[in-house]
C-alpha positions as CSV (number, residue, x, y, z in Angstrom):
1,M,0.7,-21.7,2.8
2,K,3.8,-21.5,4.9
3,K,6.3,-19.1,3.3
4,V,5.6,-16.1,1.1
5,L,8.0,-13.8,-0.7
6,I,6.7,-10.2,-1.0
7,V,8.6,-8.1,-3.5
8,G,8.2,-4.5,-2.7
9,A,7.9,-2.9,0.8
10,G,6.0,0.2,-0.2
11,A,2.4,1.4,0.2
12,Q,1.0,-2.2,-0.1
13,G,4.0,-4.2,0.9
14,G,3.7,-3.0,4.4
15,P,0.0,-3.9,4.9
16,C,0.5,-7.2,3.0
17,A,3.3,-8.3,5.3
18,S,1.3,-7.1,8.4
19,I,-1.8,-9.2,7.3
20,L,0.3,-12.3,6.7
21,A,2.2,-11.9,9.9
22,K,-1.1,-12.4,11.8
23,N,-2.0,-15.5,9.8
24,K,-1.4,-18.6,12.0
25,D,-0.8,-20.7,8.9
26,V,2.1,-18.5,7.6
27,S,5.4,-19.2,9.2
28,E,7.8,-17.0,7.2
29,I,7.4,-13.8,5.2
30,V,10.4,-12.6,3.2
31,L,10.0,-8.9,2.6
32,G,12.3,-7.8,-0.2
33,D,12.9,-4.3,-1.5
34,I,15.7,-2.4,-3.3
35,D,15.6,-0.1,-0.3
36,L,16.7,-2.3,2.6
37,E,16.1,0.5,5.2
38,L,12.5,0.8,4.1
39,A,12.0,-3.0,4.4
40,K,13.6,-2.9,7.9
41,K,11.2,0.0,9.0
42,V,8.2,-2.1,7.8
43,K,9.5,-5.1,9.8
44,E,10.0,-3.0,12.9
45,R,6.5,-1.6,12.5
46,I,5.0,-5.1,12.3
47,R,7.0,-6.5,15.2
48,S,6.9,-10.1,14.1
49,D,9.7,-12.6,14.0
50,K,8.0,-14.1,10.9
51,V,9.1,-11.1,8.8
52,I,12.6,-11.2,7.3
53,A,13.6,-7.9,5.7
54,M,16.2,-8.1,2.9
55,R,17.5,-6.1,0.1
56,L,16.2,-7.4,-3.2
57,D,16.5,-6.0,-6.7
58,A,13.3,-7.1,-8.6
59,G,15.2,-6.9,-11.8
60,N,17.8,-9.4,-10.8
61,F,16.5,-12.8,-11.8
62,N,18.9,-14.9,-9.7
63,A,18.4,-12.8,-6.6
64,V,14.6,-13.3,-6.9
65,V,15.0,-17.0,-7.4
66,Q,17.3,-17.2,-4.3
67,A,14.9,-15.2,-2.2
68,S,11.9,-17.3,-3.2
69,K,13.4,-20.7,-2.6
70,G,11.1,-22.8,-0.4
71,A,8.2,-20.4,-0.7
72,D,4.7,-21.3,-1.7
73,A,4.2,-18.1,-3.7
74,I,5.5,-14.7,-4.6
75,I,3.4,-11.6,-4.2
76,N,4.7,-9.0,-6.6
77,L,4.0,-5.4,-5.3
78,T,6.6,-3.6,-7.3
79,L,6.6,-1.9,-10.7
80,T,5.1,-3.8,-13.6
81,E,8.3,-3.7,-15.6
82,Y,9.5,-6.5,-13.3
83,D,6.5,-8.7,-13.7
84,V,7.8,-11.2,-16.3
85,N,11.2,-11.4,-14.5
86,I,9.5,-12.4,-11.2
87,M,7.1,-14.7,-13.0
88,E,10.1,-16.6,-14.5
89,A,11.6,-16.8,-11.0
90,A,8.4,-18.3,-9.7
91,L,8.5,-20.9,-12.5
92,K,12.1,-21.7,-11.7
93,N,11.2,-22.6,-8.1
94,G,7.9,-24.3,-9.0
95,I,5.7,-21.8,-7.0
96,H,2.7,-19.6,-7.7
97,Y,2.8,-15.9,-8.6
98,V,0.4,-13.1,-7.8
99,D,0.6,-9.4,-8.7
100,T,-1.7,-6.4,-8.4
101,S,-1.0,-4.7,-11.7
102,F,0.2,-6.0,-15.0
103,G,0.9,-5.7,-18.7
104,E,2.2,-2.1,-19.1
105,P,5.6,-1.1,-20.2
106,N,7.0,2.1,-18.7
107,L,6.6,3.8,-22.1
108,K,3.7,6.1,-22.7
109,D,1.9,3.7,-25.1
110,I,1.0,0.1,-24.2
111,Y,1.2,-0.7,-28.0
112,S,4.8,0.4,-28.2
113,R,6.3,-2.7,-26.7
114,D,5.2,-6.3,-26.5
115,N,3.4,-6.9,-23.2
116,I,0.5,-8.9,-21.8
117,L,-2.1,-6.3,-22.4
118,L,-1.1,-6.0,-26.1
119,Q,-1.1,-9.8,-26.4
120,I,-4.7,-9.8,-25.2
121,I,-5.7,-7.0,-27.5
122,E,-4.2,-8.9,-30.5
123,N,-5.5,-12.2,-29.3
124,R,-2.1,-13.8,-29.1
125,P,-0.7,-16.4,-26.6
126,I,0.0,-14.8,-23.3
127,T,3.6,-14.8,-22.0
128,L,4.4,-17.9,-19.9
129,D,0.8,-19.2,-20.0
130,K,1.8,-22.6,-21.4
131,E,4.8,-22.9,-19.0
132,F,2.6,-22.2,-15.9
133,K,0.0,-24.7,-17.1
134,D,2.5,-27.4,-17.9
135,A,4.0,-26.9,-14.4
136,G,0.6,-27.1,-12.7
137,L,1.0,-23.5,-11.4
138,T,-1.0,-20.3,-11.5
139,A,0.3,-16.8,-12.3
140,L,-2.6,-14.6,-11.1
141,L,-2.4,-11.1,-12.6
142,G,-4.0,-7.9,-11.4
143,C,-5.4,-9.3,-8.1
144,G,-5.4,-6.1,-6.0
145,G,-8.1,-3.5,-5.6
146,S,-8.5,-2.3,-9.2
147,P,-7.7,-4.4,-11.1
148,G,-8.6,-7.2,-8.7
149,M,-11.7,-6.7,-6.5
150,I,-13.4,-4.8,-9.3
151,N,-12.8,-7.7,-11.7
152,V,-14.1,-10.2,-9.1
153,L,-17.3,-8.1,-8.5
154,T,-17.8,-7.7,-12.3
155,R,-17.5,-11.5,-12.7
156,Y,-20.0,-11.9,-9.8
157,I,-22.6,-10.0,-11.8
158,C,-21.7,-11.6,-15.2
159,D,-22.2,-15.1,-13.7
160,K,-25.9,-14.2,-13.2
161,L,-26.4,-13.5,-16.9
162,E,-26.5,-15.7,-20.0
163,Q,-25.3,-12.9,-22.1
164,V,-23.4,-9.7,-21.3
165,D,-23.7,-6.7,-23.5
166,E,-22.1,-3.7,-21.7
167,I,-19.9,-3.1,-18.7
168,R,-19.2,0.4,-17.3
169,I,-16.8,0.8,-14.4
170,R,-16.8,4.1,-12.5
171,L,-14.1,4.3,-9.9
172,G,-13.1,6.9,-7.3
173,G,-16.3,8.7,-6.5
174,R,-15.2,10.8,-3.5
175,K,-16.5,13.7,-1.5
176,A,-14.8,15.4,1.4
177,L,-16.8,15.2,4.7
178,K,-14.8,18.0,6.3
179,P,-13.4,21.3,5.0
180,P,-9.8,20.9,3.8
181,K,-7.1,22.1,6.2
182,E,-5.3,23.8,3.3
183,V,-6.7,25.9,0.5
184,V,-4.1,24.3,-1.8
185,S,-2.8,20.8,-1.1
186,A,0.0,18.6,-2.6
187,W,-0.7,15.6,-4.8
188,T,-0.5,12.6,-2.5
189,P,-1.3,9.3,-4.3
190,T,-2.1,6.3,-2.1
191,W,-0.3,3.8,-4.3
192,S,2.8,3.9,-6.5
193,P,3.2,7.6,-7.5
194,F,4.8,6.4,-10.8
195,R,1.9,4.1,-11.6
196,A,-0.6,6.8,-10.7
197,L,1.0,9.4,-12.9
198,W,1.5,6.8,-15.7
199,G,-2.2,6.0,-15.7
200,Y,-3.2,9.6,-16.3
201,S,-0.6,10.1,-19.1
202,I,-1.4,7.1,-21.3
203,E,-4.0,7.0,-24.0
204,P,-6.7,4.7,-22.6
205,T,-7.9,1.6,-24.5
206,I,-11.5,0.4,-24.1
207,F,-13.7,-2.3,-25.7
208,V,-16.2,-0.9,-28.3
209,D,-18.4,-2.9,-30.7
210,G,-16.4,-6.0,-29.9
211,Q,-13.0,-4.4,-30.6
212,Y,-10.3,-2.6,-28.6
213,K,-10.0,1.1,-29.4
214,K,-7.6,3.7,-28.2
215,Y,-8.8,7.2,-27.1
216,P,-7.1,10.4,-26.2
217,I,-6.2,11.1,-22.5
218,F,-9.0,12.8,-20.5
219,S,-11.6,12.0,-23.2
220,C,-15.3,11.2,-23.0
221,P,-16.0,13.4,-20.0
222,E,-19.1,12.5,-18.0
223,I,-20.7,13.8,-14.8
224,Y,-21.5,10.6,-13.1
225,N,-23.9,10.6,-10.2
226,F,-22.6,8.3,-7.4
227,P,-24.8,7.3,-4.5
228,D,-25.3,9.8,-1.6
229,P,-23.5,11.4,0.0
230,V,-20.9,11.5,-2.9
231,G,-23.2,12.7,-5.7
232,P,-22.0,14.0,-9.1
233,V,-18.3,13.6,-10.0
234,L,-16.5,14.6,-13.3
235,Q,-14.9,11.5,-14.8
236,T,-13.1,10.7,-18.0
237,L,-11.7,7.6,-19.7
238,H,-8.5,6.3,-17.9
239,Q,-5.9,3.7,-18.8
240,H,-6.6,0.5,-16.8
241,Q,-6.5,-3.2,-17.3
242,E,-10.2,-4.0,-16.8
243,P,-11.6,-3.0,-20.2
244,I,-8.9,-5.1,-21.8
245,S,-8.8,-8.2,-19.7
246,I,-12.5,-8.6,-18.7
247,P,-13.9,-8.9,-22.3
248,H,-11.1,-11.4,-23.0
249,F,-11.5,-13.7,-20.0
250,I,-15.2,-13.4,-19.3
251,G,-16.5,-13.4,-22.9
252,K,-20.3,-14.0,-22.9
253,G,-20.7,-11.7,-25.9
254,I,-19.4,-8.5,-24.3
255,K,-19.7,-5.7,-26.9
256,Y,-18.6,-2.7,-24.7
257,C,-16.4,-2.3,-21.6
258,D,-15.0,1.0,-20.4
259,F,-13.3,2.4,-17.3
260,K,-13.6,6.0,-16.0
261,Y,-11.9,7.8,-13.2
262,P,-12.2,11.2,-11.6
263,V,-10.4,14.1,-13.2
264,D,-7.6,15.3,-10.9
265,A,-6.8,18.8,-12.0
266,R,-3.4,18.8,-10.3
267,V,-2.2,15.7,-12.0
268,G,-3.9,16.8,-15.3
269,A,-1.9,20.0,-15.2
270,F,1.4,18.1,-14.5
271,V,0.7,15.8,-17.5
272,K,-0.3,18.6,-19.8
273,M,2.9,20.6,-18.9
274,G,5.0,17.6,-19.6
275,F,5.9,16.4,-16.1
276,A,5.0,12.8,-17.1
277,S,7.6,12.7,-19.8
278,P,10.5,10.3,-19.6
279,D,12.4,12.3,-22.1
280,A,15.3,14.5,-20.9
281,I,15.1,18.3,-21.4
282,D,17.8,20.9,-21.1
283,V,17.6,23.2,-18.1
284,K,20.4,25.7,-18.1
285,G,22.8,23.2,-19.6
286,V,21.7,20.3,-17.4
287,K,19.7,17.4,-18.8
288,I,16.7,16.7,-16.5
289,I,13.9,14.1,-16.9
290,P,10.7,15.9,-15.9
291,R,9.0,12.8,-14.6
292,D,12.0,12.1,-12.2
293,V,11.7,15.6,-10.8
294,L,8.0,15.3,-10.1
295,L,8.3,11.8,-8.5
296,K,11.2,12.9,-6.4
297,L,9.0,15.6,-4.8
298,V,5.9,13.3,-4.2
299,R,5.6,12.0,-0.6
300,P,6.0,8.2,-0.5
301,P,2.6,6.6,0.3
302,V,4.2,4.1,2.6
303,N,4.5,6.8,5.2
304,R,0.8,6.2,6.0
305,F,1.4,2.6,7.1
306,L,4.4,3.5,9.2
307,T,2.7,6.2,11.2
308,E,-0.9,4.9,11.6
309,T,-2.5,4.8,15.1
310,D,-5.9,4.1,16.6
311,N,-6.7,7.8,16.3
312,T,-5.7,8.1,12.6
313,A,-7.4,4.8,11.8
314,K,-10.8,6.0,13.0
315,E,-10.6,9.2,11.0
316,V,-12.8,9.0,7.9
317,N,-12.6,12.4,6.1
318,I,-13.9,11.2,2.7
319,A,-17.1,9.4,1.6
320,S,-16.4,7.2,-1.4
321,F,-18.0,4.8,-3.8
322,N,-17.0,2.5,-6.7
323,V,-19.7,1.5,-9.1
324,I,-20.0,-1.3,-11.7
325,E,-22.8,-1.3,-14.2
326,V,-23.6,-4.4,-16.3
327,K,-26.2,-4.7,-19.0
328,G,-27.2,-8.2,-20.4
329,V,-29.7,-10.9,-20.7
330,Q,-31.1,-13.0,-17.8
331,S,-33.7,-15.7,-18.3
332,G,-34.4,-14.3,-21.7
333,E,-35.0,-10.7,-20.5
334,E,-32.8,-7.6,-20.9
335,V,-31.7,-6.5,-17.4
336,N,-29.3,-4.0,-15.8
337,Y,-27.3,-4.7,-12.7
338,K,-25.5,-2.2,-10.6
339,I,-23.0,-2.8,-7.8
340,A,-22.1,0.2,-5.6
341,R,-19.3,-0.5,-3.1
342,P,-18.9,2.2,-0.4
343,G,-15.7,3.1,1.5
344,L,-15.2,2.0,5.0
345,T,-17.0,3.6,7.9
346,A,-15.0,4.9,10.9
347,E,-15.9,1.8,12.9
348,E,-15.0,-0.6,10.1
349,Q,-11.7,1.1,9.5
350,L,-10.7,1.0,13.1
351,N,-11.6,-2.7,13.3
352,I,-9.5,-3.4,10.2
353,Y,-6.6,-1.5,11.8
354,R,-6.8,-3.4,15.1
355,R,-7.0,-6.7,13.3
356,F,-4.3,-6.2,10.6
357,G,-2.2,-3.3,11.8
358,A,-3.1,-1.2,8.7
359,T,-6.2,0.4,7.2
360,R,-5.3,0.5,3.6
361,I,-5.6,-3.2,2.8
362,G,-7.7,-2.8,-0.3
363,V,-4.9,-4.0,-2.6
364,A,-3.0,-6.3,-0.2
365,M,-6.0,-8.4,1.0
366,P,-7.2,-9.4,-2.5
367,A,-3.7,-10.4,-3.4
368,I,-3.5,-12.6,-0.3
369,V,-6.9,-14.2,-1.0
370,G,-5.6,-14.8,-4.6
371,V,-2.5,-16.6,-3.2
372,E,-4.7,-18.8,-1.0
373,M,-6.8,-19.8,-4.0
374,C,-3.7,-20.6,-6.0
375,V,-2.1,-22.7,-3.3
376,K,-5.3,-24.6,-2.5
377,G,-5.8,-25.4,-6.2
378,I,-9.1,-23.4,-6.4
379,A,-7.7,-21.1,-9.1
380,D,-7.2,-22.2,-12.7
381,R,-3.7,-23.0,-13.8
382,G,-1.8,-20.9,-16.3
383,V,-1.6,-17.1,-16.6
384,I,-5.0,-15.7,-15.5
385,S,-6.5,-12.5,-14.3
386,A,-8.7,-11.8,-11.3
387,E,-12.0,-12.2,-13.1
388,C,-11.1,-15.9,-13.8
389,L,-11.5,-16.6,-10.0
390,D,-14.8,-18.0,-8.7
391,P,-16.3,-14.8,-7.2
392,K,-18.3,-16.4,-4.5
393,I,-15.4,-18.4,-3.2
394,F,-13.1,-15.3,-3.4
395,L,-15.5,-13.0,-1.5
396,Q,-16.2,-15.6,1.2
397,M,-12.5,-16.2,1.8
398,H,-12.0,-12.4,1.9
399,A,-14.6,-12.2,4.6
400,D,-13.4,-15.3,6.5
401,M,-9.9,-13.7,6.7
402,G,-11.5,-10.8,8.7
403,A,-12.3,-8.3,5.9
404,P,-16.0,-8.5,5.0
405,V,-16.9,-7.2,1.5
406,R,-20.0,-5.0,1.6
407,F,-21.8,-3.6,-1.4
408,F,-25.2,-2.6,-2.7
409,E,-26.6,-4.7,-5.6
410,V,-29.5,-3.4,-7.7
411,L,-31.3,-5.2,-10.5
412,T,-33.6,-3.2,-12.9
413,K,-35.5,-4.3,-16.0
414,D,-38.2,-2.9,-18.2
415,V,-41.7,-4.3,-17.3
416,A,-44.7,-3.5,-19.4
417,F,-48.2,-5.0,-19.5
418,K,-49.8,-4.5,-22.9
């Protein structure tokens, strides 16, 4: 892999470019963003001649084609509305494509416009799948943190089973390790504020009794008990790709797959008040879109990458866990597997920062591993999702790049002597 185009210089574009700049096999990184000044700031922060900052409109097909000429792959870290446009540009240049989120329109219902998630739900051909296969290329969708690493770890468990019955994904178990500095704090998402808000405001689809079913937002509340020191956390169903793509691509008789996320009272209030709405309202004779107002006031998450130091890197103020539970059949017996992945320790986080120049690599690093697997021919051709990758190869490559993947794996089964 010699040249890579990164589309989007935001919260993950910065870490992604920083990681690639330290890879001896990568000679050129084109970092494109609609905000040229942001791309330049990221380049200045990385301090590498490999990085070329440019203004790039992800919605301009010809511009993306021109920017990606001579590249081995495109890593798309911008909004999902540009996915197909960038995929088509990759095809035009005969190169691989990787993104970290996929399938959703910007509308408040994934069923309201044709998109990859709806194609999976309705068991129809996936957009550009045939074209990528015919070209001997891979379009790898949702290869970030979640979706991405979560899908790979789920596949890791499913590969141990002859039959998979149920999958439950519980993300974002978090507990503050220090008292908050403020009694009331602002909403500060660590990834695209638009995507974060969108996920809370969309009716989630999960897989039940072998079929996809839509539920109301903030439904099916559950107090989930994460490993210590996190403990119990209130979670509800949340719109995400995993319950849609995993049953489709893994198969194995899956009957149930869901995804739950912690309830954020601040975001919930915004959504319930209408601040996630894309529809204009009249305010004293002026037409205003509530969502635009809220997103204008949210602090850009890229600020973290641009201001990190050794001191901030070794600060761990929150204990966290992500958990995947899988029920199925192994060697003819019903078993339950659980994977619990903790957040980084202060020492791990500092080591990551000193190696890559960023601590928040949980989305960027899986995308880079995905690119490597595509370029080396390890990934299937066509349009695939992260759970289609060989999990052992993926996890080993992730570790070999300098970011070991640590998790707890527990197997339980009923045993009775009669």
